[in-house]
C-alpha positions in Angstrom: 0.0 0.0 0.0 2.9 2.4 0.8 4.2 1.9 -2.8 1.0 3.5 -4.0 0.1 5.9 -1.2 3.5 7.6 -0.8 4.0 8.5 -4.5 0.5 9.8 -4.7 1.0 12.0 -1.7 4.3 13.3 -3.0 2.9 13.9 -6.5 -0.1 15.8 -5.0 2.3 18.1 -3.1 4.6 18.4 -6.1 1.7 19.4 -8.4 0.4 21.9 -5.9 3.8 23.5 -5.5 4.7 23.6 -9.2 1.4 25.0 -10.5 1.1 27.7 -7.8 0.0 31.1 -9.0 3.4 32.7 -8.4 5.3 30.2 -10.6 5.7 31.8 -14.0 7.5 28.8 -15.4 4.5 26.5 -15.1 2.7 26.1 -18.5 -0.9 27.2 -18.5 -2.9 25.0 -20.9 -6.6 25.6 -20.4 -7.5 23.5 -23.5 -5.5 20.4 -22.5 -7.6 17.2 -22.2 -5.5 14.1 -22.9 -2.0 12.7 -22.6 -1.1 9.2 -23.7 2.0 9.2 -21.6 0.2 10.2 -18.5 -2.6 7.7 -19.1 0.1 5.0 -19.5 1.6 5.9 -16.2 -1.7 6.1 -14.4 -2.9 2.7 -15.6 0.5 1.0 -15.4 0.8 1.3 -11.7 -2.5 -0.4 -10.7 -2.0 -3.0 -13.4 1.4 -3.9 -12.1 0.0 -4.1 -8.5 -2.9 -6.3 -9.5 -0.5 -8.5 -11.6 1.9 -8.8 -8.6 -0.8 -9.6 -6.0 -2.6 -11.9 -8.4 0.6 -13.8 -9.1 1.3 -14.2 -5.4 -2.3 -15.5 -4.8 -2.0 -17.9 -7.8 1.3 -19.5 -6.8 0.5 -19.4 -3.1 -2.8 -21.1 -3.5 -1.2 -23.9 -5.5 1.7 -24.2 -3.1 -0.7 -24.5 -0.1 -3.3 -26.7 -1.9 -4.3 -29.3 0.8 -4.7 -32.0 -1.9 -1.0 -31.4 -3.0 1.4 -34.2 -1.8 4.1 -32.9 0.5 6.9 -35.0 -1.2 7.5 -38.0 -3.4 7.8 -40.2 -0.4 5.0 -42.8 0.2 2.7 -41.3 2.7 0.9 -43.0 5.7 -2.8 -43.3 4.9 -5.2 -42.3 7.6 -9.0 -41.9 7.3 -10.7 -39.3 9.6 -14.4 -39.3 10.6 -15.7 -36.4 12.7 -18.4 -37.5 15.1 -20.4 -35.6 17.7 -18.2 -34.7 19.6 -15.1 -36.7 18.9 -12.7 -37.8 16.2 -12.4 -41.3 14.8 -9.1 -42.2 13.0 -8.8 -45.3 10.8 -5.5 -46.8 9.7 -6.4 -48.8 6.6 -2.9 -50.2 6.1 -2.5 -51.4 9.7 -6.2 -52.3 10.3 -6.5 -50.4 13.6 -8.6 -47.5 14.7 -8.4 -44.8 17.5 -10.7 -42.2 19.0 -9.3 -38.8 20.0 -5.7 -40.1 19.7 -3.7 -39.8 16.5 -0.3 -41.5 16.3 2.0 -40.7 13.3 5.6 -41.3 12.4 8.2 -38.5 12.4 9.5 -37.3 9.1 6.9 -39.2 7.0 4.1 -37.5 5.2 0.6 -38.4 6.3 -2.3 -38.3 3.8 -5.7 -37.9 5.3 -9.1 -38.6 3.8 -11.7 -36.8 5.9 -15.5 -36.9 6.2 -18.2 -36.3 8.8 -21.0 -38.5 10.1 -23.3 -35.5 10.2 -22.5 -32.0 11.5 -19.9 -30.0 9.6 -16.5 -29.8 11.4 -13.0 -28.5 10.9 -9.9 -30.7 11.4 -7.0 -28.6 12.6 -3.6 -29.3 14.1 -2.1 -25.7 14.4 1.5 -26.7 14.8 1.5 -29.0 11.7 -0.4 -27.1 9.1 -3.6 -25.8 7.7 -7.1 -26.8 8.7 -9.7 -28.4 6.4 -13.4 -29.0 6.7 -15.2 -32.3 7.1 -18.7 -32.6 5.7 -21.3 -35.4 5.4 -21.6 -37.0 2.1 -18.2 -35.9 0.7 -14.5 -36.5 1.2 -11.8 -33.9 1.6 -8.0 -34.5 1.7 -5.1 -33.1 3.6 -1.4 -33.8 3.9 0.6 -33.1 7.0 4.0 -34.0 8.4 5.7 -33.8 11.8 9.4 -33.1 11.6 10.1 -33.5 15.3 8.9 -36.0 17.9 6.4 -34.6 20.3 2.7 -34.1 21.2 0.7 -31.7 19.1 -2.8 -30.6 20.1 -5.6 -31.0 17.6 -9.0 -29.6 17.6 -12.2 -28.8 15.8 -12.1 -25.2 14.5 -15.8 -25.2 13.5 -18.6 -24.8 16.1 -20.7 -27.9 16.1 -22.9 -27.7 19.1 -22.9 -28.3 22.8 -19.9 -30.6 23.0 -17.7 -28.5 20.7 -15.4 -27.2 23.5 -14.3 -30.7 24.4 -13.7 -31.9 20.8 -10.0 -32.2 21.1 -7.4 -34.8 20.2 -3.7 -35.3 20.6 -1.2 -36.0 17.8 1.7 -38.1 19.0 4.6 -38.0 16.6 6.9 -41.0 17.2 10.2 -42.1 15.7 10.1 -45.0 13.3 10.9 -47.9 15.8 8.4 -46.5 18.4 5.7 -46.1 15.7 6.2 -49.7 14.4 6.0 -51.0 18.0 2.8 -49.0 18.7 1.2 -50.4 15.6 2.2 -54.0 16.5 0.9 -53.5 20.1 -2.5 -52.1 18.9 -3.0 -54.9 16.4 -2.8 -57.5 19.2 -5.0 -55.9 21.8 -8.3 -54.2 22.3 -11.9 -54.5 21.0 -13.0 -54.6 17.4 -14.8 -51.6 15.8 -17.7 -53.5 14.3 -20.9 -51.8 13.0 -22.7 -52.2 16.3 -19.8 -50.6 18.1 -19.7 -47.8 15.6 -23.4 -47.1 16.0 -22.8 -46.6 19.7 -19.7 -44.5 19.1 -21.7 -42.3 16.6 -24.1 -41.2 19.3 -23.4 -37.7 20.7 -21.0 -37.8 23.7 -18.7 -35.2 25.3 -15.1 -35.2 26.5 -14.4 -38.8 25.3 -11.1 -40.2 26.4 -8.9 -42.0 23.9 -10.1 -45.4 22.7 -8.2 -48.0 20.6 -9.5 -50.7 18.4 -7.5 -53.6 17.0 -9.7 -54.0 13.9 -12.5 -52.4 11.9 -14.6 -53.0 8.8 -12.5 -51.8 5.8 -15.7 -50.5 4.2 -16.6 -48.3 7.1 -15.2 -45.0 5.8 -16.9 -45.3 2.4 -20.1 -46.3 4.1 -20.0 -43.2 6.3 -19.4 -41.0 3.2 -22.4 -42.7 1.4 -24.5 -42.4 4.6 -25.1 -46.1 5.0 -22.8 -46.9 7.9 -25.5 -46.7 10.6 -28.0 -48.8 8.6 -25.4 -51.5 8.1 -25.1 -52.4 11.8 -26.2 -56.0 11.1 -23.8 -56.5 8.2 -20.9 -59.0 8.7 -17.6 -57.7 9.8 -15.0 -57.2 7.1 -11.5 -58.5 7.1 -9.7 -58.0 10.4 -6.0 -57.3 10.5 
């Protein structure tokens, strides 16, 4: 803004001084109406500003596109379902699931597919990257990566009703050996997230502590997107891993 405002102020003062009544050197041209050079200068400045800002917006929006992979490395796939008022994380490759607890490896990109069981929400881990919305009947995507081990708070950035204030989760970034050990431990212990269990989990509840499941129906995420997860409570359990 200063690049525009300062020259305009200086030019205004300069014109007022040069064309003062006592300056006999100033040319008086009462019939003057148009100057191509002046028009070029007047329109060139805003054109350059718009081009510069537009270029920044164009390249910036593509660089920060949530669907854009962070690197060429193979990412960890995690599916996210926002419930009232909790977060369900599914690990398709490992066959495990967690509630309000997200474990990821350090230095490895994580690719999220996200949806909602009903109310619109916003998945946000402030220390790792941008937020993205979760909406019923559709899938959004986001890529994040933790470069250092540690605990990173996650939250819902979209008001979603009475239990919104307690809709938090923790992201634990572990080194590769610790992450592999955690996966192995979770695959061998805990309940299974079948459709009946999911229907209970889907009911509104507040301030839910972390829950871990050693298995889940591989079709669960797609059924939630299609709106058929709750109606499939009696369907047989898919492959457990």
